[in-house]
N, C-alpha and C positions, 0 to 999 in steps of 0.2 A: 440480564442479557449475557450471552456467551459470545465472545469475539475470538475467532480463529484466524490463523495465517496459513496460507497455502500457495504453492507455486501454480500459476495459472495454466501451465501446460499439463498438470496432473488432471486426471479425469474428474469431472464434477460428480458429486455424490449427494444424495438427499440430506445427509448430515451437515452439508455446508451451509444450509439455510440461504440467506440473502447474500449473493456473491457480488463483491465490489472490487473492480480492478483499480489498483492505486498506483499504476505506472503512468507517466506522462505520455509515453509512446505505446501504440498498440503492438503487442508481441508479434514478431514475424512468424508467418506460416500458420497462424491460428485463426480459424474462422470464428465469426461471432456466435454461430450455433454451437460449436464445440466449447467455446469459452463459457457459455451459459452465464453471462454477466448481467446482473440486474441493474448495476450502476457503474459508470466509468467516472471515478473521482480523480481525474488527472490533475486538478488544481491542488489537491492535497499531497501530490508527489513532490519530491525534491525539485528545485528549480533546474532549468537546463544547465546553467552555469555550474551548480553544485554537482549535478550528475556527471557532467563532463570532467570536472576536476577529480572526482573520485574514481570513475572508471578509466580515466586516462593515466592513473597511477601517481598523480601528483599530490594525493591526499591520503593520509592513513585512515583507518576505520574510526579511530577515536576522534580525529579532526572532523570527519564526515558526520559522525553522530552528533557532535556538539553543534556544528553548523546547521544540520537539519533540525535539531530541536529548537534552535533559535528561529529558523524559518517557520516552524510549526506554531511557535508562540505568537507570531505576528500574522498568521494566515487565517482569514475569516472562513476559508473553506473547511477548516478543521471542525468548527462549530456546526456547520451545515452537515458534514459527514457524520458527526456524532449524533445529530438529530435523526438522520436517515437510518443509521444502524440501530438506534434505540427503538425504532418501531418494529423490530424483529427480535424474536427470542434467540435466534442464532444468526450470526453474520460471519462471513469469511472474507478477509482482505486478501486479494490475489496480487502476486508480484511475478515478474518474469525472470529475474536472475537465478543462477543455479545454487547459490549458497543459502541454505535454509536458516542459518543463524545470523549472518551478517548481510541483512538487507533492510531497506528503509521501511518495509511493512511491519517489521518487528518494533521499530521505534515508533511508528505511527500508531500501532496498537496500544502501546504504553501511554501515549499521549491521549488517545481517545478514552482510555479507561481511567485516567487520572481524574480526581475530583475537581 
C-alpha cells in the first residue's frame, strides 16, 4: 500500500487513490464535491485541546509531535483507519494547514505505516 499526504485544498487527482480527510474540523470554504473525500477520519486527528495549544502558539512543534504520538498510541481510531486505508492500493491523507512538513498528517502517516 502506498500512503501519501496532501493538502486538502489542492486539486484532487486520480493518483490520490482513496482520499481521507484527517482534520477534526471541515476546511473552510471547501465543498464536499471539490474535496472528493472518501472518508472523514476526524477521530484520528489531534484532540481539540492539543490542536488549540499548538495553533495558539503555546506549544513547540517538538512538544506537539510528542503529545500527538501519545494520543495516537491510545486512540482506537488509528487501527480503524489503518484497516480502511489498507483496503486500497493507494491512499492519501488530507490536511488543511499550510505547512507541508509540519502538520499532523505527516505524523499520522508514520503511525499508520509502523509495524
